[in-house]
C-alpha positions as CSV (number, residue, x, y, z in Angstrom):
1,M,29.5,-1.5,19.4
2,L,30.3,-2.7,15.8
3,L,27.4,-5.4,16.0
4,L,25.0,-2.7,17.0
5,L,25.9,-0.4,14.2
6,L,25.8,-3.1,11.6
7,G,22.4,-4.2,13.1
8,I,21.1,-0.6,12.7
9,I,22.3,-0.3,9.2
10,V,20.5,-3.6,8.0
11,L,17.4,-2.5,9.7
12,H,17.5,0.9,7.8
13,V,18.3,-0.8,4.5
14,T,15.4,-3.3,5.1
15,V,12.9,-0.4,5.9
16,L,14.2,1.4,2.7
17,V,13.5,-1.9,0.7
18,L,10.1,-2.2,1.9
19,L,9.3,1.3,1.7
20,F,10.1,1.1,-2.1
21,I,8.2,-2.3,-2.6
22,S,5.1,-0.7,-0.9
23,T,5.2,2.3,-3.2
24,I,5.6,0.6,-6.4
25,V,3.1,-2.2,-5.9
26,S,-0.4,-1.0,-7.2
27,Q,-2.6,-3.2,-4.9
28,W,-2.0,-3.0,-1.3
29,L,-4.8,-5.4,-0.2
30,V,-5.6,-8.6,-2.1
31,N,-8.5,-10.7,-0.8
32,G,-9.9,-13.3,-3.4
33,G,-11.8,-11.2,-5.9
34,H,-11.2,-7.9,-4.2
35,T,-8.4,-5.7,-4.5
36,A,-7.8,-2.3,-2.7
37,D,-5.4,0.3,-2.7
38,L,-5.0,4.0,-2.0
39,W,-7.1,5.3,-4.9
40,Q,-9.7,2.5,-5.7
41,N,-11.5,-0.6,-4.5
42,C,-12.0,-3.3,-7.4
43,T,-13.8,-6.3,-7.3
44,S,-13.6,-9.1,-10.0
45,G,-16.5,-11.4,-10.5
46,S,-18.3,-11.8,-13.9
47,V,-17.6,-8.0,-14.4
48,F,-14.3,-6.4,-13.2
49,H,-15.8,-3.3,-11.4
50,C,-13.9,-0.5,-9.6
51,L,-15.0,2.4,-7.3
52,T,-12.9,5.4,-6.1
53,S,-11.9,4.9,-2.6
54,S,-13.5,8.3,-1.5
55,T,-16.9,7.0,-2.5
56,N,-16.5,4.0,-0.1
57,G,-15.8,6.4,2.9
58,E,-12.4,4.9,3.5
59,C,-10.3,7.6,2.5
60,S,-11.1,11.2,1.6
61,P,-9.2,13.0,-1.1
62,A,-7.6,15.5,1.7
63,I,-6.0,12.5,3.4
64,R,-4.8,11.3,0.0
65,A,-3.1,14.4,-0.4
66,V,-1.4,14.4,2.7
67,V,-0.2,10.8,2.3
């Protein structure tokens, strides 16, 4: 029973740490010259260009407000 309780505590602490890391990191998806997060999608080539996510149809402002 003690091992089960310790396992649950370790799991909750791990989830809490991952939650803080995912909230603090500004770019959630990084793929070569393309980065994306909740607010913008950016591409870096000869010119660094960013578009808001709502113009790409990926996430509307109402969904961002709920998240």
